[in-house]
N, C-alpha and C positions, 0 to 999 in steps of 0.2 A: 729170917724166915719165922713164922708164927706156927708153934706146933701145940696141938691141943693135948689133953692129958691122955685121950686114946693114942696118941702119936700122929694122929691124922692132923692135914694142914687145916688151920681156922680161917684162910684166906676168905671164904665165904661169909663169915661171921663179922659182919660189920662192927658191931658193938665191942666185939673182942679186938678187932684191928684197932679201933681208935683207941682202947683201953692201952694196947700195946704200943701204940705210937706215942702216947702221952708217958709212957714211962721209958721210951727210948729203945724198946725191942722189937719195931717195924719201921720200917721205911717209908717215905712218901710213895713208892711206887706200889708197895703192899696195900697201902690205904686206897690209891686210886683204882687197884686192881678189884678190891672188894666193893668199894663205892658203885662202880659202873653197872654191877650186877644185882646189888642189895634193892631191898625195898625200903625207901624211905618215906617219912610223913610229915605233912606239913598242914597248918591251919588253912583252912580254905574261905577264900573272900568272898564277898557276894558276887563280885563280877570275876570272871574267869581271869587265872592268872596266880600269881604269889604275893603273900603280904610283905611288904619291903618296909623295913624300919629305917630312919636316919639315924645314925649313931655317931660318935667321934671317930672319924676315919673312913666315913663314907656309908654307902647303903648295904643293909644286910637282909638275909631272909633265914628265919630260923628253920632249920630241918631236923627231924629227929628220927633216930634209928628204931623206934619202936612206938606203938601207941602209948605205953604206959610213958615213955620219956616225953611225948607230946603233950599228955595229960599233966605232967610236973610243969612243964614249960608254958602251956595256953590255957590250962583248965579245960573246963568242958566246952565244947562246940563242935562247928562242922570241921571236917579233914578231908584230906584227900591223900592216897598213896600213889607212888609211881618209882621207876628204878631210878637210881642215880644218874645213871646216863641220860635219861628221858628228860630229867629235872636241869641237868646242864645243858641242854641242847635249847632249852625252852627260856631259861635265865637272862635277862637283857644284860648287855655288856656293862660293867663296873659293879655290878652288884654281887657282893661275897656271899657266903654261906657260913653259917654258926650252925655246926652239928652237935645236937644235944646241948642246946643253950643253959639248960637247968640242970644237967647232970654233973657228975664228978670231974669229967675232962672234957670241956667244952672245946671245940678246935674252930678257928676261923679259917676257912678254906677260899683262896681267891681263883675262881675258874677261869679267870681270863689269862692266869698263867699257864692253863692247859690247852689254850688255843694254839694251833699250829700256825706258825709263820712260814711263809712261802721263801723258800731259799734256792739258791741256784747255785751248784758247786761245777766248776770247770776243770777238767784233767786235759793236760795236752799229751799227745802220743809222739814219741820218738819215731824215728825213721824205721825202727823194727817191730813198731807195734807196741811197744812199753811204754806205761805210763809214768 
């Protein structure tokens, strides 16, 4: 768990969680929890959508945790912001996220690993109603 200097949890502070993950002090679940409600920033292309780059290992989109991080990554230009949850819902399948690509702790996230896979679990009941 991530605890701030004041003793409060830093789960809502995405940059702090990213740093904690990079240092091994936070779990992937803590990163996901912070990501979903955080405001994230991306370069805005001319057409609606996100700027997707082709790199070794597939397609990625650069996403930043602050406007300052976006300026370090992309320089001056048009941008948009949204929540992490909204961005995940909008990304095409197979496109990974590189979080704070020009920062000290860039993280590559694979949203496909977060998609739910339908499963079916069957239990049989014994004659007395126990499973």
